[in-house]
N, C-alpha and C positions, 0 to 999 in steps of 0.2 A: 722769705725773708727771715723769719724767725728762728730758720735753724741756720743760719750763716751771721746770728747776730752776736757773736764775738770779734768776727772779721772787720763786720761794721764798724763795732765799738773801737776796734784797735784804730781802724784809718780814720773814723771823720771825728774821735776825740782831739787828735793835732790840729785838725784843721780849723774844728770850733774854735779851739786857745787862741791860733795865729792871731787874732785883732787885739787880744788882750793887752799888750804892752801898748797900743796907740788910744785906748779906751781908757786903761789906767796909769799913766806917765810915772808910774811908781820906781823905785830902784828894786824893788822886790819882784813886781811884774817883769820886769827887763833884765834880771839875772836869776830867776831860778832856774832856768831852762839849762844855762851854762852848767849850774851843777849835777842836774840830772845827763847831760849828753857828754861824760866826760869820755877821753878815748879808752881809759882802763874801765869805764862801765858798757862800754861799746862791746869790747872785746870779751869782758865777762858774758855779757847775751851772747858774743858769736860761739863759744864755747857749749853754753847752754842749748843752742841751736845744732851745734855739731853733736852731741850728745843725744839728742832726740831723733836725729838723723840715723846715727850708727846703732840705735836699739830699736827703730823703725825696723831697716834693712837687715836686721840681725847679724849685722857686719861682724861684733865681737864675737858672735857664735860660730862664723866661718873662721877667721883667724884662728881660733882656740882648737877646732877641730883640724886644720891643718897643721898646727904646730904639734897636735896627738900625732898623728900621722907619719911627723918628719922623728920626733922623741921618743916615741914607743910607749909601754904599759909600765916602765921601771918606775919605783917609787920616785927617786932622785932625779931622773931624767925628767919626769911627768912633773915635778914640783917645780924645778929650773925653768920647763916649759910656760907653765902657769905662771909664774914670775916676771918672763919676759914678755909674756901679751901683757899682763895688766900692766906693767912697766910702761909700755909702749902707748897703749890705749889712757893712761893716765897721763901722758904729755899732753894730749890733745883735750881731755876731758875731766871735768872736777873728781877728785880722788872718792868724794862719796859716789859718785854716780858710778864710776868704774869699778869700784868692790860692789855695788850692790847688782853691776851685771855680770859679775865674775864667779864672787861667791857660789850662786846655784849653781851655774856649771860646773863648776870645779864639784860640788858635792854631786852634781847628777852622774857623772864621770865615772866618780868611786864609786857609786849605789851601782852602775852596771858593770864595774869590773869586781864588785864583791856578789854579785848574781851570777855573771858568769864563771869565776871560778866554784862558787857553789856547785852551780850544774855539772861543772866537769869534775867534782869530787862525787857526786851521787852516780856519776857513769863510772867512775874508777871503782866504785864500792860494789856497785851492780856488777860489773864484769868478774871481780873477787867473789862476789858471791854466786854467781851462777858456777864457777869453777869449783865450791866447796860445797855445793846442794846435793849432789850423792854421797858423801862423806857422811853429812849431817845425817840422812835416812837412813844410812847404814848403823849408824850409831843409837838411831832411835828406836829402829824395829825392836832390840831385846827386851827393852825396856814396856814396851807397848804388850808384850807376851806374858808380862809379870802381872798383868789388871787381873784380878780376880772375883773382887767385891768391890759394890758401890764404894764403900768409906776408902778403899785405897786408890781408887778412881780420885776422890774428892782431895785426898792426898795430894797425891798426883799433881794435878790440876794446879793446885794451891803451891807447889814447888817450883812448877812450869812458871805460874804466873809472878813469882818473886824470881826467878832468873832472868824473865824477859825483862822487868824493870831494872834489876843491875846491869842486864849486858845492854839494856837500850841506852842508861845513864853514862858507861863507860865505854860504849860504842865506838869506833873509829868517826863515822859521821858526825857524832856528837862532840867527841875532842875536837875535831876539824873545824867543826862550826865554832867554836869557842874560841879558836886559836885566829880563825877569820875573822871572827867579830873584834876581837882584841887589836888585832894588826890594822885593820881599815879605821877603828875609833882613834888609833894614835895619828893613819894617817891623814885623817878629818879635821883634826886638830891642829896637827902640822901644814896642811893645805890652807885650810881658812887664815891661819895668822900669817903663813910667807904671800898671802894674795893681798892681805891687808897693808901688809910692811911694804910690798913691791909696789903699791900704788901709791904711798906716802915717797916711797924714792922717785918712780917717774915722774910726780907730780913736780920738785923741785927742778926740772929738766928745762920747761918753758914757761910761758907769764899765764897760758890757760889752765896749766895743770892743776894751781892751787889759788883759792882765794889770797894769802898772805902777799903771795907775790905781784898781784895785780895791786894789790892794796900798797904794798914798798915803792911801785913804780909811780903809782898816782903822788905819794908823799915827795918821791926823790924829783918828781919834774917839779911841783910847787916849791 
C-alpha cells in the first residue's frame, strides 16, 4: 500500500472532504469547490495529462523523426520541419513543455549530422592521402641520404617537427573542422530560436496551447 500512496491520496482526499458542506454549513465550505473545478482549470489539467502521455510514449520523437525522413537534412528544410512539428505539438501541450521536449531532439539531430559530416571529411582526406603517399616517400628519400652526423640529425628532426606542427595547424582536416564547427554553431542557435518561436506561435491556436488563452476564456465566461 505504501508504494501506491500517491494514488490513494488523490482518490481518498475528495471523498473525505465531501461531508464538509454538511458538517460546516457556511458559504466558504459550499463555494470553495466551485472555484477549483472550473472548466478552464479542468482543461488545463487535461493538457498536462496529454503532455505526460506524449512524453511517456515518445510521440514527439516519432513525429520529429518522421518529419526528418520527409524533409531531409538541408538546413532550411530541417528548420522548417522542426518548426512545424513544434507548432503542432504546442497546439495541444503547453509552450514550455513542448520547448523542453523539442530542443534536446533538435540539438541531438544536429550533433549527429555534424559527426557524420566529420567522418565523411576524414574518409575523403584519407583517400587523398593514400594517393599522395608514394610521392611523399620519393621526395623524402634524398633528404635522408644527406644525414651524416648526429648534429645534422637533430637539426633535421627539429625542422620536421616544426613543419609537422605548421602542417597540422593549416591542414585541410583542421580547416574543415573549424568551418564545420562554425556552421553548426550558427545552425544550433537558429534551430533553438526557431523551436521557441514556433512553440509560441502554435500555442495561440487552441485553448490548451498556452495558459493565457485559458485565463482569457475564464474571464470572458464570467
